N, C-alpha and C positions, 0 to 999 in steps of 0.2 A: 054273265058274270064270270063264269069259268073260262070263257074264250079271251078275256081281257087280262088274264094273269101272265105276266112276264117274268123272266128270271134275268139276273144281272151277274156278271162275271165279277168275282172278287179276286182282287190281286194283292199279294203280299206288300209290305212296306219296303223301300229301297234302303233305309238306313237300318243298321243293325245295333242291337242293345251292347253297350260296352261293359266289359268285365270290371267289377268293383276293384278299386285299388285298396291294397291293405293300408291301415293307418299307421304301421310301423311300431305301434306301442301295444303290447299285449300284456295282460295281467301275468304275474309269476305263476308258473304251474303248481308250486308248492304253497301257495297262499292258503291260509287256513280260514275256516268259515267265520265270517263276520268282519274280515279286514276290508275296509272301504277303500277303493282306488278310483281314479279318474281316467276316463277314456273318451276322446272325441267330444270333450265338453260336457260329459254326463258322469255322474257318480255311480258306481256299482259296488256290490258286495257279493261275495259267494256265500251261498247257504245251501247245504245238503246236496251238493252236485249241481246246483243252478245258479244263475245270475240274476239279480234283481237290479234294475237300473231306475235312476231318478234324476231330475233336473237340477236339484241342489244338494249341497252336502248336508243341509239340515233335514232334507226330505228323506235322504238315504239313512241317516242316523235314526230318524222316527221309524222308518221301515224296519230297520235292523232290530230296533227295540220290539216291534210287533211280532216279527217272525220268531224271535228267540224267547218270547213270552215274559219278558220284563216290562212290558208296557202296562200302564195303569187302565188304559181304555179298551 
């Protein structure tokens, strides 16, 4: 069994990973916590130094209510 073991040479891929392109739209740096903005088809808001992203405006509004403590649930 040990005599049947063989190794294979592993070669790297020929194509290289491309650098991501900037979207061109950045949220304003002076935006205050809780302001909802759209970027690349998603909705975001900043909260305490982080960004939270959602697929729809209504989901972003719900998420903002939860993190701000104003939600009933």
